[in-house]
C-alpha positions in Angstrom: -23.3 19.1 -61.4 -19.6 20.9 -61.0 -18.4 20.8 -57.5 -19.3 23.6 -55.0 -22.7 24.0 -56.6 -25.8 23.8 -54.5 -29.1 23.7 -56.4 -31.9 25.2 -54.4 -35.7 25.5 -55.1 -38.0 28.1 -54.3 -41.0 26.3 -53.9 -42.4 27.5 -57.2 -40.9 25.0 -59.4 -37.8 27.3 -59.9 -34.2 26.6 -59.7 -31.2 28.7 -58.3 -27.8 27.8 -58.4 -25.4 29.0 -55.4 -21.9 28.2 -56.5 -18.8 28.8 -54.4 -16.0 30.4 -55.7 -12.2 29.4 -55.1 -9.6 31.2 -53.2 -6.1 31.8 -54.4 -5.2 28.7 -52.4 -7.6 26.6 -54.6 -10.1 26.2 -51.3 -13.5 25.9 -51.6 -14.8 29.0 -49.4 -18.0 27.1 -48.9 -17.2 26.9 -45.2 -16.7 30.6 -45.0 -20.0 32.1 -45.7 -23.4 31.7 -44.7 -26.1 31.8 -47.5 -29.9 32.0 -47.5 -32.5 31.8 -50.1 -35.3 33.2 -48.5 -39.1 33.4 -49.6 -41.5 35.6 -48.0 -39.3 37.2 -45.4 -38.9 40.7 -47.2 -41.7 43.0 -48.8 -42.5 42.8 -52.0 -41.5 39.4 -51.4 -42.7 37.9 -54.3 -39.2 37.6 -55.1 -36.4 35.7 -53.7 -33.3 37.0 -52.1 -29.7 35.9 -51.5 -27.9 37.4 -48.9 -24.1 36.7 -48.1 -23.4 37.1 -44.4 -19.5 36.9 -43.0 -18.7 33.6 -40.8 -18.3 34.2 -37.2 -14.7 35.0 -37.6 -15.6 37.8 -40.0 -14.6 35.9 -43.1 -16.4 36.4 -46.4 -16.2 34.4 -49.2 -17.9 34.9 -52.3 -20.9 32.8 -54.3 -22.5 33.1 -57.7 -25.9 32.7 -57.8 -27.3 31.6 -61.1 -30.4 30.7 -62.8 -31.5 29.7 -66.6 -31.5 33.6 -67.1 -28.2 34.2 -66.2 -26.0 34.8 -63.2 -24.2 37.0 -60.6 -21.6 37.2 -57.9 -21.8 38.5 -54.9 -18.9 39.0 -52.4 -19.4 41.7 -49.9 -20.4 41.5 -46.2 -24.5 41.6 -46.4 -24.7 41.8 -50.1 -27.8 40.6 -51.7 -29.4 39.6 -54.6 -32.9 39.5 -55.7 -34.4 36.9 -58.3 -38.0 37.6 -59.7 -38.5 34.3 -61.4 -36.4 32.1 -63.3 -37.1 34.0 -66.6 -35.3 36.9 -65.0 -31.8 37.4 -64.5 -30.8 37.7 -60.6 -30.6 41.4 -59.3 -27.5 43.8 -59.4 -26.0 43.6 -56.1 -27.2 45.7 -53.4 -25.9 46.0 -49.7 -28.1 45.4 -47.1 -28.1 47.1 -43.5 -26.5 44.9 -41.4 -29.2 45.5 -38.7 -32.4 45.1 -40.9 -30.9 41.5 -42.1 -30.4 40.3 -38.2 -34.0 41.6 -37.6 -35.6 40.1 -40.6 -33.8 36.7 -40.7 -33.3 36.4 -36.7 -34.5 32.7 -37.0 -32.6 31.6 -39.6 -29.5 33.3 -37.9 -30.2 31.3 -35.1 -29.2 28.1 -36.5 -26.1 29.7 -37.8 -23.5 26.7 -37.1 -21.0 27.4 -34.2 -17.4 27.9 -35.6 -15.0 25.1 -35.3 -13.3 24.6 -31.8 -9.5 23.5 -32.0 -7.6 21.5 -29.8 -3.9 20.7 -30.0 -2.5 17.5 -28.0 1.4 16.8 -27.4 3.2 13.9 -27.5 6.4 12.3 -25.7 9.1 12.1 -28.0 9.5 9.5 -30.6 6.2 8.2 -29.3 2.6 7.7 -29.4 1.9 8.7 -25.8 0.3 11.9 -24.9 2.2 13.8 -22.4 0.6 14.6 -19.0 -0.9 18.0 -19.3 -2.7 16.9 -22.9 -4.2 13.6 -21.1 -6.0 16.5 -19.0 -7.5 18.3 -22.6 -9.0 14.7 -23.4 -11.9 15.0 -21.2 -12.9 18.7 -23.0 -12.5 17.5 -26.1 -15.2 14.9 -25.4 -17.5 17.4 -23.5 -17.4 19.6 -26.7 -18.2 16.4 -29.1 -21.0 15.9 -26.8 -22.5 19.5 -26.2 -22.4 20.0 -30.3 -23.5 16.9 -31.2 -20.5 16.8 -33.7 -20.4 14.3 -36.5 -17.5 15.7 -38.2 -14.3 15.7 -36.2 -10.9 16.1 -37.7 -7.8 14.6 -36.2 -4.5 15.4 -37.7 -1.2 13.8 -36.8 2.0 16.0 -37.2 5.7 14.9 -36.0 9.2 17.0 -35.5 12.0 17.1 -38.0 14.1 14.7 -35.9 14.8 11.2 -37.7 13.9 9.8 -41.0 10.7 12.0 -43.2 9.1 8.5 -44.2 9.3 7.3 -40.5 7.9 10.7 -39.0 5.1 10.5 -41.3 4.2 7.0 -40.4 4.7 8.2 -36.6 2.1 11.1 -37.1 -0.4 8.8 -38.5 0.0 6.7 -35.4 -0.5 9.5 -33.4 -3.4 10.4 -34.9 -5.0 7.0 -34.3 -3.9 6.8 -31.1 -6.1 9.8 -30.4 -8.7 8.3 -32.5 -8.7 5.3 -30.3 -8.9 7.1 -27.1 -12.0 9.1 -28.2 -13.7 5.8 -29.2 -12.9 4.5 -25.8 -14.6 7.6 -24.5 -17.8 6.8 -26.4 -17.0 8.6 -29.4 -18.4 7.1 -32.8 -15.6 5.9 -35.2 -17.6 7.4 -38.3 -17.3 10.9 -37.0 -13.4 10.8 -37.1 -11.6 11.6 -39.8 -7.9 11.2 -39.7 -5.1 12.6 -41.5 -1.5 13.2 -41.1 1.0 15.6 -42.3 4.5 13.8 -40.8 7.0 16.8 -40.2 5.7 18.9 -43.4 3.6 21.1 -41.4 5.5 22.4 -38.5 4.0 24.4 -35.9 7.3 25.7 -34.7 9.7 26.1 -38.1 13.0 24.3 -37.4 15.9 22.9 -39.4 16.1 19.5 -40.4 16.7 16.6 -38.0 15.4 19.2 -35.0 13.5 17.6 -31.9 10.9 19.9 -31.0 8.2 19.3 -28.7 5.5 21.6 -29.8 5.7 20.0 -33.1 5.0 16.6 -31.9 1.2 17.1 -32.0 -2.2 16.1 -32.8 -4.7 18.7 -34.0 -8.5 18.2 -33.3 -10.9 19.8 -34.8 -14.4 19.4 -33.5 -17.4 21.0 -36.2 
């Protein structure tokens, strides 16, 4: 199976494949759109229908819907393709009325995952110690994780450009680990946490080399 493809059975033995297309930055856009393979929800519903719905922030990706007979790409909000059976090519894309989609598929849309929640924590200079304001944010992160029953939390460490580049990479890693440990101490499961670090390579505030910048001494936490 190729990366970014999802084979989906329709309950009749037919297989339809949904493939995410890559954007210009090479990132798979699966997280940016919601697709449905729905059986029996529309009139004349001997067909299956795949509808491309915008993400919560309005972003729309692209998917290719394919079966043994052929494939079609859909890339516009509320654009849909209908599949009669596996010996028929998916139908030409058509745009469905937004309100009709919401009315017909309300139960499915109700389980649409909430958008990720982002937090930024700041650190003392050349340190893995959070500053006082960021310590106050930790309970909010824990509450958000618990409220969403999240099992997918990213922790990304960063540093400013002051000092040695390799040292800053190690420092950003230690900062991410420090935040991870604090969350674990507050009851968050270790296996739900994914740690990475960028060193000084992805500054929040652009500076020259060898510049101490408090806003770049940070860890970003993303709760999905």
